[in-house]
C-alpha positions as a Markdown table, in Angstrom:
| # | Residue | x | y | z |
|---|---|---|---|---|
| 1 | Met | 21.4 | 7.7 | -33.6 |
| 2 | Pro | 19.0 | 5.2 | -32.0 |
| 3 | Lys | 15.4 | 6.4 | -31.5 |
| 4 | Phe | 14.0 | 6.3 | -28.0 |
| 5 | Glu | 10.5 | 4.9 | -27.2 |
| 6 | Thr | 8.7 | 7.3 | -24.9 |
| 7 | Glu | 5.4 | 5.4 | -24.6 |
| 8 | Ile | 4.4 | 5.1 | -20.9 |
| 9 | Arg | 2.6 | 2.1 | -19.4 |
| 10 | Arg | -0.8 | 3.4 | -18.3 |
| 11 | Leu | -3.9 | 2.2 | -16.4 |
| 12 | Asp | -7.3 | 3.6 | -16.6 |
| 13 | Ala | -8.4 | 5.5 | -13.5 |
| 14 | Ser | -11.4 | 3.2 | -13.1 |
| 15 | Asp | -9.3 | 0.1 | -13.1 |
| 16 | Glu | -10.1 | -1.7 | -9.8 |
| 17 | Arg | -7.2 | -4.2 | -9.9 |
| 18 | Gln | -5.3 | -4.4 | -6.6 |
| 19 | Tyr | -3.1 | -7.3 | -7.4 |
| 20 | Met | 0.0 | -7.7 | -9.6 |
| 21 | Leu | 0.0 | -9.5 | -12.9 |
| 22 | Asn | 3.8 | -9.6 | -12.8 |
| 23 | Glu | 5.1 | -11.5 | -9.8 |
| 24 | Asn | 8.0 | -9.1 | -9.2 |
| 25 | Tyr | 7.0 | -5.5 | -9.9 |
| 26 | Glu | 4.8 | -3.2 | -11.9 |
| 27 | Val | 5.1 | 0.5 | -12.7 |
| 28 | Tyr | 2.4 | 2.5 | -14.5 |
| 29 | Glu | 0.8 | 5.9 | -14.7 |
| 30 | Lys | -2.8 | 6.7 | -13.7 |
| 31 | Gln | -4.7 | 9.9 | -14.5 |
| 32 | Gly | -7.9 | 11.3 | -13.0 |
| 33 | Ala | -9.8 | 10.4 | -9.8 |
| 34 | Pro | -9.4 | 6.6 | -9.2 |
| 35 | Leu | -12.8 | 5.1 | -9.0 |
| 36 | Gly | -11.6 | 1.6 | -8.1 |
| 37 | Ala | -9.9 | 2.1 | -4.8 |
| 38 | Leu | -12.7 | 3.7 | -2.7 |
| 39 | Ala | -12.9 | 1.0 | 0.0 |
| 40 | Phe | -10.1 | 0.0 | 2.4 |
| 41 | His | -7.9 | -2.7 | 0.9 |
| 42 | Tyr | -4.4 | -4.1 | 1.4 |
| 43 | His | -2.0 | -6.3 | -0.4 |
| 44 | Asn | 1.1 | -8.5 | 0.2 |
| 45 | Phe | 3.4 | -6.3 | -1.8 |
| 46 | Tyr | 4.8 | -2.8 | -1.3 |
| 47 | Glu | 3.3 | 0.3 | -3.1 |
| 48 | Ile | 4.7 | 3.7 | -3.9 |
| 49 | Leu | 2.6 | 6.5 | -5.3 |
| 50 | Tyr | 4.3 | 9.7 | -6.7 |
| 51 | Val | 2.1 | 12.7 | -7.7 |
| 52 | Leu | 3.2 | 14.0 | -11.1 |
| 53 | Glu | 0.5 | 16.7 | -11.4 |
| 54 | Gly | -2.5 | 17.9 | -9.4 |
| 55 | Glu | -3.6 | 16.6 | -6.0 |
| 56 | Tyr | -4.3 | 13.2 | -4.5 |
| 57 | Ser | -5.6 | 12.1 | -1.1 |
| 58 | Ser | -5.2 | 8.7 | 0.6 |
| 59 | Leu | -6.4 | 7.3 | 3.9 |
| 60 | Val | -3.7 | 5.0 | 5.3 |
| 61 | Glu | -4.9 | 3.3 | 8.5 |
| 62 | Asp | -6.2 | 6.3 | 10.5 |
| 63 | Lys | -4.3 | 9.1 | 8.7 |
| 64 | Cys | -5.4 | 11.0 | 5.6 |
| 65 | Tyr | -2.6 | 12.3 | 3.5 |
| 66 | Arg | -3.5 | 15.3 | 1.3 |
| 67 | Met | -0.8 | 15.2 | -1.4 |
| 68 | Lys | 0.2 | 17.6 | -4.0 |
| 69 | Lys | 2.6 | 17.6 | -7.0 |
| 70 | Gly | 6.0 | 16.1 | -6.0 |
| 71 | Asp | 4.8 | 14.2 | -3.0 |
| 72 | Phe | 5.6 | 10.5 | -2.4 |
| 73 | Leu | 3.4 | 8.0 | -0.5 |
| 74 | Leu | 4.9 | 4.7 | 0.8 |
| 75 | Ile | 2.5 | 1.9 | 1.7 |
| 76 | Asp | 3.8 | -1.1 | 3.6 |
| 77 | Gln | 2.6 | -4.7 | 3.0 |
| 78 | Asn | -0.7 | -5.6 | 4.7 |
| 79 | Cys | -1.4 | -2.0 | 5.4 |
| 80 | Met | -5.1 | -0.9 | 5.2 |
| 81 | His | -5.5 | 2.1 | 2.9 |
| 82 | Arg | -8.0 | 3.7 | 0.5 |
| 83 | Tyr | -8.4 | 6.6 | -1.9 |
| 84 | Gln | -10.1 | 9.6 | -0.3 |
| 85 | Tyr | -12.1 | 11.4 | -2.9 |
| 86 | Asp | -12.1 | 15.2 | -2.9 |
| 87 | Glu | -14.6 | 16.5 | -5.4 |
| 88 | Glu | -13.2 | 18.2 | -8.5 |
| 89 | Lys | -9.7 | 18.6 | -7.0 |
| 90 | His | -8.5 | 15.2 | -8.2 |
| 91 | Asp | -9.9 | 15.2 | -11.8 |
| 92 | Ser | -6.6 | 16.4 | -13.2 |
| 93 | Ser | -4.4 | 14.2 | -10.9 |
| 94 | Arg | -1.6 | 12.3 | -12.6 |
| 95 | Arg | 0.5 | 9.9 | -10.6 |
| 96 | Ile | 3.1 | 7.1 | -11.0 |
| 97 | Ile | 2.3 | 3.9 | -9.1 |
| 98 | Leu | 5.0 | 1.3 | -8.3 |
| 99 | Trp | 4.2 | -2.1 | -6.9 |
| 100 | Ile | 7.0 | -4.4 | -5.9 |
| 101 | Ser | 7.1 | -7.8 | -4.1 |
| 102 | Ala | 9.1 | -8.4 | -0.9 |
| 103 | Gln | 11.2 | -11.0 | -2.7 |
| 104 | Met | 12.1 | -8.7 | -5.5 |
| 105 | Leu | 12.9 | -5.8 | -3.2 |
| 106 | Ser | 15.1 | -8.1 | -1.1 |
| 107 | Ser | 17.0 | -9.3 | -4.1 |
| 108 | Leu | 18.0 | -5.7 | -5.0 |
| 109 | Gly | 20.0 | -5.2 | -1.8 |
| 110 | Asn | 23.2 | -6.8 | -0.5 |
| 111 | Glu | 23.9 | -8.5 | 2.8 |
| 112 | Gly | 23.1 | -6.2 | 5.6 |
| 113 | Thr | 21.1 | -3.8 | 3.5 |
| 114 | Asp | 17.3 | -3.7 | 4.0 |
| 115 | Leu | 15.7 | -1.7 | 1.2 |
| 116 | Ala | 12.3 | -2.3 | 2.7 |
| 117 | Ala | 13.2 | -0.2 | 5.8 |
| 118 | Cys | 11.7 | 3.0 | 4.2 |
| 119 | Phe | 8.2 | 1.4 | 4.4 |
| 120 | Arg | 8.4 | 0.9 | 8.1 |
| 121 | Lys | 8.7 | 4.5 | 9.2 |
| 122 | Lys | 5.7 | 4.9 | 11.5 |
| 123 | Glu | 5.7 | 8.7 | 11.9 |
| 124 | Ser | 4.6 | 9.3 | 8.4 |
| 125 | Cys | 4.0 | 7.4 | 5.1 |
| 126 | Ala | 4.4 | 10.5 | 2.9 |
| 127 | Tyr | 7.4 | 12.6 | 2.0 |
| 128 | His | 8.4 | 15.7 | 0.0 |
| 129 | Phe | 12.0 | 15.9 | -1.0 |
| 130 | Pro | 14.1 | 18.8 | -2.3 |
| 131 | Ile | 13.6 | 19.4 | -6.0 |
| 132 | Tyr | 17.0 | 17.8 | -7.0 |
| 133 | Tyr | 16.2 | 14.5 | -5.3 |
| 134 | Glu | 12.5 | 14.6 | -6.4 |
| 135 | Glu | 13.5 | 14.9 | -10.1 |
| 136 | Leu | 16.1 | 12.2 | -9.6 |
| 137 | Leu | 13.5 | 9.7 | -8.3 |
| 138 | Gln | 10.9 | 10.9 | -10.8 |
| 139 | Gly | 13.4 | 10.1 | -13.6 |
| 140 | Tyr | 13.9 | 6.5 | -12.4 |
| 141 | Leu | 10.1 | 6.0 | -12.1 |
| 142 | Leu | 9.4 | 7.4 | -15.6 |
| 143 | Lys | 12.1 | 5.2 | -17.1 |
| 144 | Leu | 10.6 | 2.2 | -15.3 |
| 145 | Ala | 7.1 | 3.0 | -16.6 |
| 146 | Met | 8.3 | 3.1 | -20.3 |
| 147 | Thr | 7.3 | 0.1 | -22.3 |
| 148 | Lys | 10.7 | 0.1 | -24.0 |
| 149 | Met | 14.0 | 1.9 | -23.6 |
| 150 | Gln | 15.1 | 2.0 | -27.2 |
| 151 | Glu | 14.6 | 0.1 | -30.4 |
| 152 | Ser | 17.7 | -2.1 | -30.0 |
| 153 | Val | 17.0 | -3.3 | -26.5 |
| 154 | Asp | 15.4 | -6.7 | -26.2 |
| 155 | Pro | 13.0 | -7.6 | -23.3 |
| 156 | Glu | 15.7 | -9.4 | -21.3 |
| 157 | Met | 17.9 | -6.3 | -21.5 |
| 158 | Lys | 15.0 | -4.1 | -20.4 |
| 159 | Lys | 14.5 | -6.3 | -17.3 |
| 160 | Leu | 18.2 | -5.9 | -16.5 |
| 161 | Met | 17.9 | -2.1 | -16.9 |
| 162 | Asp | 14.8 | -2.0 | -14.8 |
| 163 | Lys | 16.6 | -3.9 | -12.0 |
| 164 | Gly | 19.3 | -1.3 | -12.1 |
| 165 | Leu | 16.8 | 1.5 | -12.0 |
| 166 | Leu | 14.9 | -0.1 | -9.1 |
| 167 | Thr | 18.2 | -0.5 | -7.1 |
| 168 | Leu | 19.1 | 3.1 | -7.6 |
| 169 | Phe | 15.6 | 4.3 | -6.8 |
| 170 | Phe | 15.2 | 2.4 | -3.5 |
| 171 | Thr | 18.8 | 3.1 | -2.4 |
| 172 | Tyr | 18.2 | 6.9 | -2.7 |
| 173 | Leu | 14.7 | 6.6 | -1.3 |
| 174 | Asn | 16.0 | 4.8 | 1.9 |
| 175 | Val | 18.7 | 7.4 | 2.5 |
| 176 | Leu | 16.2 | 10.3 | 2.0 |
| 177 | Cys | 13.5 | 8.8 | 4.3 |
| 178 | Glu | 16.0 | 8.8 | 7.2 |
| 179 | Lys | 15.7 | 12.6 | 7.3 |
| 180 | Lys | 12.8 | 13.7 | 9.3 |
| 181 | Glu | 12.7 | 17.1 | 7.7 |
| 182 | Tyr | 11.4 | 15.4 | 4.5 |
| 183 | Gln | 8.5 | 13.8 | 6.2 |
| 184 | Phe | 5.0 | 15.1 | 5.3 |
| 185 | Ala | 4.1 | 18.4 | 6.9 |
| 186 | Glu | 1.3 | 18.2 | 9.6 |
| 187 | Gly | -0.8 | 20.6 | 7.5 |
| 188 | Gly | -1.4 | 18.0 | 4.9 |
| 189 | Leu | -2.1 | 15.2 | 7.4 |
| 190 | Val | -5.6 | 14.7 | 8.8 |
| 191 | Arg | -6.3 | 12.0 | 11.4 |
| 192 | Asp | -9.6 | 10.1 | 11.6 |
| 193 | Pro | -10.2 | 9.6 | 15.4 |
| 194 | Met | -13.0 | 7.1 | 14.9 |
| 195 | Val | -10.9 | 4.8 | 12.7 |
| 196 | Glu | -7.9 | 5.3 | 15.0 |
| 197 | Gln | -9.9 | 4.3 | 18.1 |
| 198 | Val | -11.5 | 1.2 | 16.5 |
| 199 | Ser | -8.3 | 0.1 | 14.9 |
| 200 | Glu | -6.3 | 0.4 | 18.1 |
| 201 | Tyr | -9.0 | -1.5 | 20.1 |
| 202 | Ile | -9.1 | -4.3 | 17.5 |
| 203 | Asp | -5.3 | -4.6 | 17.6 |
| 204 | Ala | -5.3 | -4.8 | 21.4 |
| 205 | His | -8.1 | -7.4 | 21.6 |
| 206 | Leu | -7.6 | -9.4 | 18.4 |
| 207 | Thr | -7.6 | -12.8 | 20.0 |
| 208 | Glu | -10.8 | -12.1 | 21.9 |
| 209 | Lys | -14.5 | -11.9 | 20.8 |
| 210 | Ile | -15.2 | -8.4 | 19.4 |
| 211 | Thr | -18.7 | -7.2 | 18.8 |
| 212 | Val | -20.2 | -4.2 | 17.1 |
| 213 | Asp | -21.5 | -2.9 | 20.4 |
| 214 | Met | -18.0 | -2.9 | 21.9 |
| 215 | Leu | -16.6 | -1.0 | 18.9 |
| 216 | Ala | -19.4 | 1.5 | 19.0 |
| 217 | Glu | -18.7 | 2.1 | 22.7 |
| 218 | Gln | -15.1 | 2.8 | 21.9 |
| 219 | Ala | -16.1 | 5.4 | 19.3 |
| 220 | His | -18.7 | 6.9 | 21.8 |
| 221 | Met | -21.5 | 6.5 | 19.3 |
| 222 | Ser | -24.8 | 4.6 | 19.1 |
| 223 | Lys | -24.6 | 1.3 | 17.4 |
| 224 | Tyr | -26.5 | 2.2 | 14.2 |
| 225 | Tyr | -24.9 | 5.7 | 13.8 |
| 226 | Phe | -21.5 | 4.1 | 14.3 |
| 227 | Leu | -22.2 | 1.4 | 11.6 |
| 228 | Arg | -23.2 | 4.2 | 9.1 |
| 229 | Lys | -20.3 | 6.5 | 9.9 |
| 230 | Phe | -17.8 | 3.7 | 9.8 |
| 231 | Lys | -19.0 | 2.6 | 6.3 |
| 232 | Glu | -18.8 | 6.3 | 5.1 |
| 233 | Asn | -15.3 | 6.8 | 6.4 |
| 234 | Thr | -13.7 | 3.5 | 5.4 |
| 235 | Gly | -15.8 | 2.3 | 2.4 |
| 236 | Met | -16.4 | -1.1 | 4.1 |
| 237 | Thr | -18.5 | -2.6 | 6.8 |
| 238 | Val | -17.2 | -3.1 | 10.4 |
| 239 | His | -17.4 | -6.8 | 10.0 |
| 240 | Thr | -15.2 | -6.8 | 6.8 |
| 241 | Phe | -12.7 | -4.4 | 8.5 |
| 242 | Leu | -12.4 | -6.8 | 11.5 |
| 243 | Ile | -12.0 | -9.9 | 9.2 |
| 244 | Asn | -9.3 | -8.0 | 7.2 |
| 245 | Lys | -7.5 | -7.1 | 10.5 |
| 246 | Arg | -7.5 | -10.8 | 11.5 |
| 247 | Leu | -6.2 | -11.9 | 8.1 |
| 248 | Ile | -3.4 | -9.4 | 8.2 |
| 249 | Glu | -2.3 | -10.7 | 11.6 |
| 250 | Ala | -2.5 | -14.3 | 10.4 |
| 251 | Cys | -0.3 | -13.4 | 7.4 |
| 252 | Glu | 2.3 | -11.6 | 9.6 |
| 253 | Ala | 2.4 | -14.7 | 11.9 |
| 254 | Leu | 2.9 | -17.0 | 8.9 |
| 255 | Lys | 5.8 | -14.8 | 7.6 |
| 256 | Arg | 7.4 | -15.0 | 11.1 |
| 257 | Gly | 7.4 | -18.8 | 10.8 |
| 258 | Ala | 4.3 | -19.7 | 12.8 |
| 259 | Ser | 2.4 | -22.8 | 11.9 |
| 260 | Val | -1.1 | -22.6 | 10.2 |
| 261 | Thr | -2.7 | -23.5 | 13.6 |
| 262 | Glu | -0.7 | -20.9 | 15.5 |
| 263 | Ser | -1.6 | -18.2 | 12.9 |
| 264 | Phe | -5.3 | -19.2 | 13.3 |
| 265 | Gln | -5.0 | -18.9 | 17.1 |
| 266 | Val | -3.3 | -15.4 | 17.2 |
| 267 | Ser | -5.6 | -13.9 | 14.6 |
| 268 | Gly | -8.8 | -14.5 | 16.7 |
| 269 | Phe | -11.0 | -16.3 | 14.2 |
| 270 | Ser | -13.9 | -18.0 | 15.9 |
| 271 | Asp | -13.6 | -21.3 | 13.9 |
| 272 | Tyr | -11.0 | -22.9 | 11.7 |
| 273 | Ser | -13.2 | -23.4 | 8.7 |
| 274 | Ser | -14.0 | -19.6 | 8.6 |
| 275 | Phe | -10.3 | -18.8 | 8.8 |
| 276 | Leu | -9.5 | -21.1 | 5.9 |
| 277 | Arg | -12.4 | -19.9 | 3.8 |
| 278 | Asn | -11.6 | -16.2 | 4.3 |
| 279 | Phe | -7.9 | -16.7 | 3.8 |
| 280 | Arg | -8.3 | -18.5 | 0.5 |
| 281 | Glu | -10.9 | -16.0 | -0.8 |
| 282 | Thr | -8.5 | -13.1 | 0.0 |
| 283 | Tyr | -5.1 | -14.4 | -1.0 |
| 284 | Gly | -6.0 | -17.1 | -3.5 |
| 285 | Val | -3.9 | -19.8 | -1.7 |
| 286 | Ser | -4.2 | -21.8 | 1.5 |
| 287 | Pro | -2.4 | -20.5 | 4.6 |
| 288 | Gly | 0.1 | -23.4 | 4.3 |
| 289 | Lys | 1.0 | -22.4 | 0.7 |
| 290 | Tyr | 1.3 | -18.8 | 1.8 |
| 291 | Arg | 3.7 | -19.8 | 4.5 |
| 292 | Asp | 5.8 | -21.8 | 2.0 |
| 293 | Leu | 6.0 | -18.8 | -0.3 |
| 294 | Tyr | 7.4 | -16.6 | 2.4 |
C-alpha cells in the first residue's frame, strides 16, 4: 500500500509576512500568539482562519471576534484587520490560515457562481458550523496544508488535487454562510466604538480634507488622548490609518475600471505624487499596473 505523507506546512508564529509567495493560494498552520500581525493591515487577496485548538481574537474593522476551537473567520480583500492579543489565552492557539487570490477563487467556480460571495456578508465575518460540516471543512484545509499527498503523486498532480479540494471547500463554505444561525454569536463579538466612529467618518468624507482635530471631535476626546488611544487600539497612527483607507478606496476604484486619475480623485489624496508614492510602497506596483492586473 502507498505511504501517505502527513507533514503539514507551518509558519512560525512570529512570521510577519502579510503577502503571498505563491500568486494563487497558500495554506499553512500557525501555533502560539502571532507576534507579527499586531497592527492593522490589509491585503489584496482573501484570507480564512480556522481555529484548530485554543483561542484566538481578531479585530476586523471595528469588531473584535473572540474565537474558540472550531470557529472560522473570513476576511475580505482590502479589509482592515489585526490580531488582538489576550495575555496567556492564546499561547496554545493552533490555526490553519488560507490565503487565496481573487483570480484563483474566480477560476474555481463556473458561470453564474460567485465563490467569493461568502466574504461579503456584512453582518459577521465569523462562523461556527455544526460538527459534521466543521470536520468536513477542516479535512479539506488539512489536506491542502500537507506538503505532499502520497509518495507517487508528483507536484503537478498535487496542484490538481489542491484545486479540487479548494473547489469543494469554497462550495460548501458558501452554502453554509447563507445560514444566519451559523454566524458568530454576539457573546463572542465586541465592538470598538472609537474605531467605528472614526472609520465611518473617514468613509463619509474621504474626498475631503480630514484632520486629527476633526477625528478627535468625532470620538469625543481631546486631541492627544485620542492619538494615544487610537494607536493602542489599532496598532497604527491615525495618519497611517487614513492613508490606508484612501489606498483601499483607490484600489476598489481601479478594480471597478476607473482610470488612475479618477482613482486618485475619489480616494482624497492631497497631491498626485503622494498618491503614487504611497501606492507603490504598499502594493509594489504602480496604480496603472494594478489596474491592468485586475
